[in-house]
Backbone bond lengths (Angstrom), bond angles and torsions (degrees), N, CA, C in turn:
res aa  C-N    CA-C-N  psi(-1)  N-CA   C-N-CA  omega(-1)  CA-C   N-CA-C  phi
1 M - - - 1.504 - - 1.430 118.21 -
2 K 1.318 121.10 142.03 1.453 127.52 -179.55 1.536 108.95 -75.24
3 H 1.281 118.50 140.52 1.498 121.37 168.63 1.409 111.98 -79.69
4 S 1.308 123.37 136.57 1.478 128.19 177.38 1.548 108.88 -98.18
5 G 1.264 119.52 173.33 1.356 121.30 177.05 1.515 114.10 -92.29
6 L 1.332 114.97 -2.75 1.483 121.49 174.47 1.442 116.45 -66.59
7 L 1.209 121.19 127.31 1.525 121.37 -174.81 1.549 111.38 -108.64
8 L 1.297 115.74 134.22 1.461 120.60 179.54 1.557 112.22 -61.03
9 C 1.336 117.77 -24.62 1.454 116.75 -175.71 1.511 107.10 -81.38
10 S 1.330 122.47 -9.31 1.484 123.03 174.29 1.587 104.41 -153.89
11 P 1.374 119.21 75.00 1.353 121.08 177.07 1.382 123.65 -88.67
12 G 1.483 112.22 3.04 1.569 114.86 172.07 1.724 98.69 98.49
13 R 1.350 110.26 -177.23 1.467 117.95 179.14 1.456 109.23 66.45
14 G 1.361 120.54 22.23 1.429 115.71 -178.88 1.538 117.30 75.30
15 L 1.313 113.37 8.91 1.487 114.88 -173.25 1.574 104.11 -108.79
16 S 1.298 116.59 157.04 1.380 125.50 173.45 1.588 111.99 -164.92
17 C 1.350 115.98 150.89 1.437 122.16 -179.39 1.489 109.81 -111.89
18 V 1.294 123.42 133.51 1.487 124.08 178.00 1.591 107.85 -133.34
19 A 1.423 112.94 28.14 1.428 113.38 -176.59 1.493 115.11 -66.44
20 C 1.343 119.20 -21.86 1.509 122.78 177.92 1.396 113.21 -105.03
21 C 1.425 121.94 17.94 1.537 123.68 -175.56 1.508 110.70 -102.06
22 P 1.293 126.14 113.20 1.493 119.61 -11.89 1.579 108.00 -77.83
23 P 1.374 112.88 167.18 1.465 113.63 -169.40 1.595 114.40 -89.30
24 I 1.394 109.96 66.98 1.421 120.88 177.56 1.485 110.82 -132.98
25 R 1.360 118.18 40.63 1.507 121.74 -176.49 1.497 110.97 -82.06
26 P 1.345 111.84 139.88 1.492 118.77 178.46 1.532 106.42 -71.11
27 A 1.377 115.25 155.85 1.490 120.76 178.59 1.532 107.57 -55.18
28 G 1.350 110.68 144.75 1.508 117.06 177.38 1.609 117.07 73.11
29 Y 1.359 115.94 0.89 1.571 117.78 179.01 1.429 107.86 -62.78
30 D 1.408 111.32 141.65 1.352 119.50 175.03 1.533 109.74 -145.80
31 H 1.426 125.17 123.33 1.453 126.21 173.97 1.521 112.28 -41.23
32 A 1.357 116.14 -33.39 1.454 113.13 -173.16 1.583 116.18 -58.31
33 D 1.357 109.93 -20.40 1.488 107.72 -178.60 1.519 113.24 -85.58
34 H 1.336 118.21 3.97 1.438 116.62 -170.43 1.696 107.52 -147.45
35 L 1.251 118.93 34.18 1.406 125.70 -171.12 1.534 110.97 -58.91
36 G 1.329 114.59 -52.88 1.547 116.00 -172.26 1.537 108.67 -66.74
37 S 1.365 119.40 -44.91 1.455 123.66 -179.65 1.506 112.16 -64.23
38 L 1.210 115.11 -38.93 1.599 120.34 179.21 1.429 114.32 -62.46
39 R 1.406 112.14 -43.53 1.523 121.50 -179.59 1.557 106.24 -64.43
40 R 1.249 120.96 -39.21 1.424 121.40 178.18 1.472 110.37 -68.46
41 L 1.354 119.75 -43.82 1.459 126.78 -178.40 1.492 105.26 -63.05
42 L 1.222 125.45 -45.20 1.450 125.77 -176.44 1.614 110.32 -66.44
43 A 1.314 113.64 -32.51 1.452 117.15 -179.54 1.489 110.15 -73.89
44 E 1.337 115.59 -38.19 1.425 121.15 -179.32 1.571 112.82 -72.61
45 N 1.332 118.57 -37.06 1.407 124.92 167.15 1.591 115.03 -51.29
46 T 1.393 109.51 -49.36 1.461 117.45 -174.85 1.514 106.17 -63.53
47 R 1.369 117.35 -42.12 1.513 118.68 -172.80 1.574 105.32 -69.91
48 Q 1.351 116.52 -48.26 1.464 118.70 -179.37 1.503 112.35 -55.74
49 L 1.330 122.51 -48.24 1.327 124.77 -176.00 1.566 113.34 -58.99
50 R 1.395 110.45 -41.52 1.460 115.50 -179.44 1.561 108.81 -66.07
51 E 1.330 115.42 -41.79 1.484 114.61 -176.06 1.494 116.69 -86.45
52 Q 1.356 119.27 -24.35 1.487 124.23 -177.25 1.491 117.43 -109.96
53 G 1.376 115.80 -15.35 1.405 121.14 178.74 1.513 110.34 90.18
54 P 1.340 120.71 177.72 1.461 124.27 -171.25 1.577 108.77 -66.68
55 P 1.402 120.57 157.92 1.475 124.26 -178.58 1.546 111.49 -69.13
56 T 1.232 114.57 150.09 1.479 114.38 -178.20 1.664 107.97 -121.84
57 K 1.364 118.15 8.90 1.321 124.06 -177.71 1.467 112.99 -121.28
58 P 1.356 127.60 151.94 1.479 125.14 -179.99 1.547 109.14 -74.76
59 I 1.289 112.59 154.62 1.450 119.61 178.18 1.438 113.10 -65.92
60 T 1.306 123.44 139.83 1.330 127.27 -176.12 1.575 112.07 -122.20
61 G 1.275 119.30 -5.51 1.435 120.30 174.60 1.512 110.99 -135.92
62 F 1.250 119.98 -150.17 1.543 131.13 -173.20 1.488 108.58 -81.80
63 W 1.360 120.88 -13.43 1.463 118.13 -172.90 1.423 113.02 -128.13
64 C 1.354 115.47 140.58 1.385 127.08 174.55 1.385 116.34 -85.05
65 P 1.334 127.16 125.52 1.365 124.81 174.01 1.606 119.44 -61.38
66 G 1.437 113.38 -11.61 1.390 121.91 -175.83 1.630 108.65 -88.42
67 L 1.349 113.90 -5.97 1.511 116.75 -173.99 1.503 105.57 -92.62
68 G 1.369 114.91 112.80 1.442 116.95 178.86 1.545 111.49 -146.77
69 Y 1.340 116.37 -159.69 1.379 117.08 -179.04 1.532 113.13 -95.97
70 L 1.327 118.43 140.49 1.450 129.64 -177.05 1.542 110.70 -90.40
71 D 1.444 116.02 -12.88 1.433 118.08 -174.17 1.485 105.82 -132.00
72 R 1.327 116.62 160.91 1.380 124.65 177.52 1.540 114.61 -70.05
73 Q 1.339 113.12 -23.40 1.512 118.83 -177.43 1.550 113.46 -76.60
74 G 1.340 111.64 -16.52 1.511 115.89 -178.30 1.555 111.86 71.39
75 R 1.330 109.83 43.72 1.539 114.45 179.25 1.383 109.98 -121.72
76 Q 1.379 123.68 -31.09 1.392 124.39 -177.15 1.453 111.28 -108.17
77 A 1.384 118.52 113.82 1.493 120.33 -178.49 1.605 103.72 -100.22
78 G 1.384 105.44 161.04 1.425 114.21 179.82 1.567 108.82 -177.95
79 C 1.325 110.80 174.61 1.485 114.16 174.28 1.535 116.55 -81.59
80 L 1.304 112.70 118.01 1.476 124.30 -176.42 1.536 109.07 -78.58
81 L 1.381 114.30 -7.74 1.567 117.39 -177.45 1.547 109.81 -100.09
82 H 1.401 117.36 -5.88 1.451 122.01 -168.25 1.526 104.92 -68.82
83 P 1.313 114.03 147.31 1.538 119.09 174.56 1.485 117.46 -54.50
84 A 1.386 116.54 -32.00 1.449 120.76 -177.38 1.483 110.89 -63.99
85 L 1.436 117.67 -20.14 1.539 122.02 178.81 1.423 108.89 -103.87
86 N 1.196 127.59 1.49 1.482 129.32 -169.53 1.554 114.28 -135.84
87 Q 1.432 111.88 43.39 1.463 114.69 177.68 1.505 114.21 52.36
88 G 1.330 123.23 31.44 1.387 125.64 174.77 1.521 109.38 91.16
89 Q 1.180 122.55 -5.68 1.436 126.35 -178.77 1.582 111.30 -90.85
90 D 1.450 108.82 121.68 1.500 114.70 -178.18 1.529 109.49 -88.91
91 L 1.410 114.21 115.26 1.398 118.66 -177.27 1.559 116.64 -101.76
92 R 1.384 113.34 11.37 1.443 121.64 -178.00 1.489 116.03 -75.65
93 G 1.391 113.77 -15.05 1.498 118.77 -173.71 1.472 114.71 -46.85
94 P 1.375 118.83 -62.07 1.455 122.27 -178.40 1.420 118.97 -50.88
95 T 1.317 118.00 -22.94 1.489 118.53 179.60 1.412 113.12 -71.86
96 G 1.316 119.62 -15.94 1.482 122.94 178.13 1.549 112.15 82.50
97 F 1.402 113.76 8.00 1.565 114.66 -174.03 1.533 103.13 -124.59
98 Q 1.272 121.57 8.97 1.439 117.18 -176.47 1.488 120.06 -54.84
99 E 1.276 115.92 -41.90 1.548 117.22 178.63 1.571 111.87 -71.06
100 K 1.301 111.27 -42.04 1.566 113.68 -179.50 1.435 108.07 -67.17
101 C 1.369 122.25 -41.75 1.497 120.87 177.95 1.546 114.56 -58.59
102 A 1.364 110.89 -40.87 1.572 117.30 177.61 1.313 119.63 -56.16
103 R 1.476 115.77 -37.31 1.374 123.35 -175.16 1.520 113.41 -99.60
104 E 1.326 118.24 -8.48 1.491 115.90 -175.14 1.458 115.24 -58.38
105 S 1.419 109.62 144.00 1.511 116.17 177.54 1.514 104.56 -153.84
106 C 1.325 114.08 167.56 1.431 117.68 -178.19 1.562 104.00 -147.29
107 P 1.292 120.14 161.28 1.454 129.32 -178.41 1.651 107.90 -54.23
108 P 1.307 118.92 -51.28 1.385 116.07 177.72 1.435 119.51 -51.75
109 A 1.431 111.47 -46.42 1.542 121.85 -176.69 1.522 106.13 -66.21
110 R 1.358 119.97 -38.15 1.552 119.36 -177.04 1.499 106.37 -69.14
111 A 1.380 120.49 -39.56 1.447 122.59 179.88 1.573 108.97 -64.53
112 F 1.244 116.88 -44.46 1.508 122.60 -176.02 1.613 107.20 -59.57
113 A 1.332 112.61 -45.97 1.513 119.13 -177.19 1.502 107.76 -63.76
114 A 1.323 129.00 -28.48 1.369 136.83 -176.39 1.559 113.37 -81.34
115 L 1.309 115.40 -12.98 1.507 121.32 -174.55 1.550 104.78 -79.85
116 G 1.318 113.01 165.47 1.534 119.79 168.44 1.482 110.11 -85.48
117 E 1.317 112.38 171.07 1.449 117.05 -175.50 1.552 114.76 -64.32
118 A 1.297 118.54 -39.07 1.450 118.30 179.17 1.450 110.60 -75.01
119 E 1.278 122.12 -27.76 1.450 125.31 175.79 1.561 111.49 -64.89
120 R 1.404 114.66 -50.19 1.372 120.95 175.03 1.469 113.07 -59.73
121 A 1.351 118.51 -40.78 1.493 118.20 174.33 1.381 112.86 -58.79
122 A 1.270 123.12 -48.20 1.486 128.66 -179.06 1.480 112.93 -56.32
123 L 1.350 110.02 -40.07 1.651 110.99 176.43 1.447 111.43 -71.28
124 L 1.398 118.98 -45.45 1.429 119.22 178.33 1.528 116.67 -63.11
125 D 1.334 116.05 -24.08 1.496 120.59 172.81 1.559 106.59 -56.18
126 L 1.348 116.67 -43.06 1.380 117.77 -174.16 1.593 118.16 -69.48
127 C 1.390 108.33 -10.35 1.451 117.17 -176.90 1.602 113.64 -101.60
128 E 1.323 107.57 7.35 1.431 113.70 -171.67 1.627 107.80 -63.03
129 G 1.409 113.40 130.84 1.436 119.77 178.40 1.511 113.45 97.74
130 M 1.254 118.20 -6.70 1.503 113.90 -173.27 1.566 105.47 -90.62
131 D 1.474 109.49 155.59 1.447 115.10 168.23 1.385 114.28 -93.62
132 S 1.322 120.08 171.37 1.525 121.99 -167.79 1.534 107.39 -59.15
133 L 1.340 121.59 -39.85 1.557 119.62 -169.91 1.496 106.56 -72.74
134 S 1.305 119.00 -28.87 1.491 122.50 179.76 1.573 104.66 -78.57
135 F 1.280 119.85 -49.86 1.548 126.19 -173.94 1.584 109.20 -56.14
136 G 1.347 116.49 -33.03 1.449 123.25 -173.52 1.621 109.15 -91.76
137 S 1.186 117.59 -1.45 1.472 122.36 -174.66 1.539 114.57 -96.44
138 P 1.419 120.50 109.05 1.424 115.60 177.93 1.409 115.90 -60.00
139 R 1.304 124.55 -20.00 1.439 125.67 -175.70 1.530 104.61 -84.07
140 L 1.293 121.57 -33.54 1.480 122.73 -176.21 1.511 110.57 -92.54
141 N 1.356 122.35 -28.56 1.363 129.80 -178.03 1.521 115.51 -114.56
142 P 1.419 116.30 100.75 1.347 115.30 -174.70 1.691 112.35 -67.86
143 V 1.330 117.51 -15.13 1.412 119.21 178.15 1.488 109.55 -68.23
144 M 1.346 114.98 -32.26 1.532 115.77 176.11 1.504 109.85 -67.21
145 R 1.345 120.16 -39.46 1.457 122.17 177.07 1.515 114.15 -63.51
146 L 1.429 115.25 -39.23 1.359 123.14 178.76 1.562 112.23 -62.90
147 L 1.409 118.05 -42.55 1.364 120.57 -176.31 1.577 109.13 -70.34
148 A 1.216 122.55 -22.19 1.459 130.74 -175.04 1.708 103.65 -65.76
149 F 1.292 115.52 -21.79 1.471 118.31 179.14 1.464 115.03 -87.12
150 G 1.298 109.87 -1.58 1.607 114.87 171.64 1.588 108.92 102.65
151 P 1.307 117.70 169.11 1.450 124.50 -168.02 1.479 108.34 -69.48
152 E 1.462 123.92 -32.94 1.391 123.36 -167.62 1.569 104.63 -73.97
153 V 1.219 122.69 -37.83 1.390 124.67 -176.86 1.466 110.48 -79.29
154 A 1.351 121.34 -29.47 1.427 125.20 177.33 1.499 106.94 -73.56
155 A 1.280 117.91 -39.84 1.501 122.64 177.19 1.467 111.54 -61.33
156 A 1.297 115.85 -41.88 1.536 120.84 179.38 1.453 110.09 -67.73
157 A 1.368 121.97 -38.49 1.422 123.32 172.58 1.517 114.08 -59.87
158 A 1.350 111.96 -46.83 1.459 118.57 -176.82 1.472 111.44 -62.55
159 G 1.399 116.39 -32.85 1.529 121.40 175.15 1.452 117.38 -65.52
160 L 1.360 121.70 -15.89 1.366 124.03 -169.00 1.562 107.74 -72.37
161 G 1.356 122.44 -6.69 1.404 122.53 -177.70 1.599 114.86 102.18
162 R 1.242 113.61 174.08 1.576 113.79 -174.45 1.563 105.30 -67.54
163 R 1.302 108.35 138.13 1.557 122.32 -179.61 1.605 105.79 -143.98
164 R 1.317 106.13 167.88 1.432 118.35 176.26 1.529 112.04 -100.34
165 R 1.353 113.53 153.93 1.524 111.45 -174.77 1.560 108.81 -68.96
166 E 1.378 115.51 -23.62 1.567 110.85 176.77 1.464 111.42 -70.49
167 E 1.434 119.96 -26.41 1.351 115.72 177.09 1.601 117.15 -70.62
168 L 1.360 107.40 -33.49 1.628 110.27 172.41 1.475 107.77 -69.98
169 A 1.328 122.90 -37.15 1.381 118.13 -178.94 1.529 117.35 -65.61
170 A 1.354 109.39 -16.67 1.473 113.23 176.88 1.386 116.70 -81.13
171 W 1.385 117.44 -11.91 1.419 120.70 175.47 1.549 108.21 -69.38
172 L 1.413 116.68 106.57 1.409 124.25 -172.12 1.511 109.56 -71.07
173 W 1.381 116.00 -23.94 1.524 112.61 -174.64 1.568 112.17 -71.09
174 L 1.383 113.97 -14.35 1.554 120.51 -176.80 1.656 103.80 -65.66
175 G 1.239 113.07 -32.79 1.484 112.96 -176.90 1.531 113.13 -103.92
176 E 1.308 118.07 -9.21 1.465 124.71 -173.62 1.543 113.18 -104.36
177 T 1.377 115.68 -17.49 1.481 120.96 -174.60 1.469 109.17 -107.39
178 P 1.337 116.77 135.91 1.522 121.92 170.57 1.523 109.91 -56.83
179 P 1.303 122.52 125.70 1.466 123.84 177.76 1.423 110.06 -58.97
180 A 1.300 120.71 -24.59 1.535 121.79 -175.38 1.577 107.44 -66.90
181 W 1.294 117.90 -20.31 1.522 121.11 172.32 1.434 115.21 -72.98
182 G 1.353 118.23 2.10 1.473 121.63 -173.99 1.556 111.55 -54.88
183 W 1.343 115.82 -42.88 1.491 116.64 -177.01 1.543 110.44 -67.61
184 L 1.299 116.74 -41.18 1.427 122.65 178.32 1.568 110.67 -58.69
185 L 1.240 115.33 -45.30 1.555 122.20 -178.93 1.473 103.41 -67.35
186 A 1.294 128.32 -44.61 1.408 124.89 174.83 1.553 113.92 -51.37
187 R 1.365 114.79 -47.45 1.339 119.06 172.91 1.637 117.62 -52.69
188 R 1.298 108.30 -52.17 1.447 118.87 -179.30 1.604 112.96 -58.20
189 L 1.433 109.92 -38.34 1.428 112.25 -179.87 1.589 115.92 -65.22
190 E 1.310 110.91 -17.72 1.466 114.93 175.50 1.504 112.62 -66.43
191 T 1.361 118.71 -23.80 1.376 129.19 171.75 1.445 115.50 -95.75
192 W 1.313 117.22 -49.78 1.446 122.73 -179.22 1.530 118.53 -66.31
193 G 1.366 111.87 -31.33 1.486 119.74 -175.04 1.544 105.88 92.98
194 V 1.429 112.09 146.74 1.432 116.85 -175.70 1.555 112.51 -69.62
195 K 1.240 119.41 -7.29 1.456 121.88 -179.46 1.589 107.04 -75.48
196 A 1.340 119.39 -20.96 1.365 123.80 175.50 1.519 113.12 -54.45
197 L 1.368 117.25 -30.50 1.407 123.24 -175.55 1.629 110.99 -56.97
198 A 1.307 114.57 -26.73 1.524 123.29 178.65 1.486 111.23 -92.93
199 R 1.322 124.80 -2.15 1.433 123.52 178.96 1.460 115.48 -72.50
200 P 1.250 127.09 136.47 1.481 127.60 -179.89 1.473 117.36 -69.18
201 D 1.511 115.18 -14.07 1.379 117.95 178.06 1.497 113.43 -100.63
202 L 1.320 119.63 11.37 1.510 120.99 -169.55 1.573 109.20 -69.52
203 A 1.250 120.72 -30.84 1.471 120.59 -176.23 1.601 104.87 -71.54
204 A 1.339 122.40 -42.49 1.432 122.23 179.40 1.504 110.14 -71.57
205 R 1.349 121.83 -41.42 1.421 123.53 -178.44 1.613 107.38 -66.10
206 L 1.255 119.58 -36.84 1.505 120.14 177.45 1.453 113.34 -67.36
207 A 1.364 115.30 -40.02 1.468 123.65 -179.71 1.456 110.44 -63.63
208 G 1.278 120.72 -37.94 1.508 125.08 -179.75 1.535 104.08 -70.82
209 E 1.314 119.48 -42.90 1.502 114.30 -179.56 1.552 112.89 -67.59
210 A 1.415 114.20 -32.29 1.404 111.37 -176.91 1.469 112.90 -75.82
211 Q 1.394 116.86 -34.52 1.455 119.09 176.56 1.507 115.62 -64.59
212 A 1.360 112.35 -37.78 1.532 117.97 175.93 1.553 112.01 -66.71
213 L 1.266 114.66 -34.29 1.532 119.09 177.36 1.489 108.09 -69.20
214 A 1.386 116.77 -50.51 1.469 118.54 -170.94 1.611 107.34 -60.79
215 Q 1.250 116.58 -31.58 1.509 118.61 180.00 1.507 109.33 -70.41
216 R 1.338 118.37 -30.20 1.464 116.52 -176.69 1.529 108.69 -90.60
217 L 1.244 121.82 -3.05 1.472 124.54 170.06 1.537 115.30 -76.08
218 G 1.234 113.17 -20.62 1.498 118.74 176.96 1.478 111.85 91.34
219 P 1.282 116.89 171.87 1.607 124.32 -179.55 1.434 109.04 -69.80
220 V 1.290 115.76 157.46 1.484 125.82 173.52 1.593 108.23 -74.50
221 P 1.290 120.45 123.42 1.411 120.00 -175.81 1.531 114.03 -70.38
222 P 1.273 126.77 154.39 1.415 126.45 -178.77 1.443 118.46 -50.73
223 M 1.364 112.14 -37.99 1.516 120.97 175.72 1.499 106.25 -126.07
224 E 1.292 119.31 124.23 1.452 122.15 177.26 1.557 108.95 -64.64
225 Q 1.301 116.39 135.85 1.489 119.50 174.70 1.469 109.30 -129.51
226 G 1.355 117.52 163.54 1.415 121.49 -179.40 1.596 111.40 107.38
227 E 1.397 100.32 -155.54 1.593 104.64 -177.17 1.600 108.08 -112.03
228 A 1.247 116.01 162.87 1.477 121.79 -177.67 1.598 105.55 -62.59
229 L 1.384 115.23 136.16 1.472 115.65 -179.29 1.536 113.27 -59.98
230 H 1.345 115.07 -31.31 1.560 115.82 -174.62 1.610 105.00 -73.61
231 S 1.342 119.88 -11.90 1.444 116.25 176.47 1.491 112.70 -88.32
232 L 1.290 115.04 -15.23 1.534 121.64 -179.31 1.374 119.52 -94.38
233 C 1.396 116.38 -26.58 1.371 124.54 -173.21 1.525 113.55 -144.83
234 N 1.345 120.37 172.28 1.447 116.51 175.26 1.536 114.10 -74.51
235 E 1.324 112.90 170.14 1.406 120.84 -172.53 1.560 112.47 -53.40
236 W 1.280 118.28 -43.05 1.471 123.78 -169.93 1.490 106.58 -75.32
237 E 1.332 121.43 -39.86 1.432 121.61 179.20 1.541 109.93 -69.83
238 A 1.392 114.34 -43.25 1.452 117.96 -178.10 1.609 107.71 -60.54
239 R 1.316 119.14 -43.03 1.498 120.32 177.71 1.591 112.22 -54.46
240 A 1.393 108.00 -41.92 1.459 110.89 -178.08 1.511 115.97 -64.76
241 W 1.416 114.68 -48.05 1.432 121.37 175.09 1.531 113.61 -59.07
242 Q 1.250 119.28 -42.36 1.450 121.82 178.19 1.572 111.80 -63.08
243 Q 1.322 115.00 -45.63 1.494 119.83 170.46 1.494 111.60 -50.88
244 L 1.304 118.40 -56.44 1.453 126.77 -168.48 1.514 112.37 -72.64
245 S 1.350 116.54 -35.63 1.456 116.80 -175.36 1.458 111.22 -105.52
246 G 1.329 121.58 -13.26 1.484 117.40 -178.83 1.561 111.30 77.16
247 R 1.305 118.20 11.12 1.397 123.69 -174.52 1.543 115.48 -116.51
248 R 1.287 122.47 142.61 1.387 127.68 175.85 1.547 114.72 -97.04
249 R 1.318 110.77 -23.55 1.559 119.11 -176.04 1.532 105.21 -129.21
250 V 1.288 110.76 155.17 1.510 120.07 -177.29 1.544 106.98 -163.03
251 R 1.342 109.98 148.96 1.509 117.48 175.09 1.501 103.74 -76.97
252 P 1.449 117.99 143.99 1.428 121.44 177.99 1.630 112.29 -52.02
253 T 1.458 113.58 -33.89 1.357 119.06 -172.05 1.618 108.25 -71.57
254 D 1.316 112.45 -30.57 1.557 119.99 179.88 1.486 105.14 -69.89
255 L 1.412 115.82 -43.81 1.475 117.35 -176.44 1.422 110.17 -67.78
256 A 1.193 123.21 -29.04 1.479 125.53 -178.64 1.463 105.63 -72.99
257 R 1.369 120.90 -36.57 1.525 124.11 177.89 1.559 107.37 -64.74
258 W 1.422 112.88 -45.15 1.491 115.39 -177.64 1.578 112.87 -58.83
259 R 1.345 110.48 -42.96 1.502 114.96 -175.92 1.550 108.18 -66.07
260 A 1.429 115.07 -34.61 1.452 112.92 178.35 1.501 114.43 -62.15
261 L 1.245 115.15 -23.42 1.523 122.81 -179.11 1.607 109.89 -70.26
262 I 1.303 117.03 -27.74 1.402 125.28 175.26 1.587 109.38 -67.89
């Protein structure tokens, strides 16, 4: 799949994601836990930036004073210091996070960028009416959970035809299955068919497949040998093998043997 220039953090349609702004989130963080306080914070940041100008001191907590609302309705959040909003001038420097913010990425964003135009549109249709804090929340937005499984699984789901967000949220495997198994799921869908995504037993079925495959890979050696998995295959396949094997490095001959098991 070719990567497009369209970013999940700003895909248009009045949607935006600020889940990693600034990119110092603790593990398991989700906007859904703090919606009321975050909306007040974003409104206050927007007001202060308008009245006092951009910040001049580094960030000392989890929140950047440059993160605020891009619209008057208080639905679309974003970086008010970004050069796109300041005639090309980047005002993020004083926060201390400019370089990290500029290079930040996440698996759902990389999966989204790898999709075709029609597939991206189908998934964004499911997000209609969401504000930024809901859009970027894996708990509140099943599309974010889906994208974490990689572009092949997301494309398969998008190809099932027009659906409602509630239907996607009812797919229990989205919350019960490790996203790292996305590549394995994509391989199994080649046999099971894409309609298996809507089956209530998919999580258990895939778990059985993963367990059986992991046993056939063999035990983890005392000292890992070989090359880094991410240098031998793409991100999504590497994540799957790492989860299944417990290894980060492997000999190319072993990887070929593993692939033959699929």
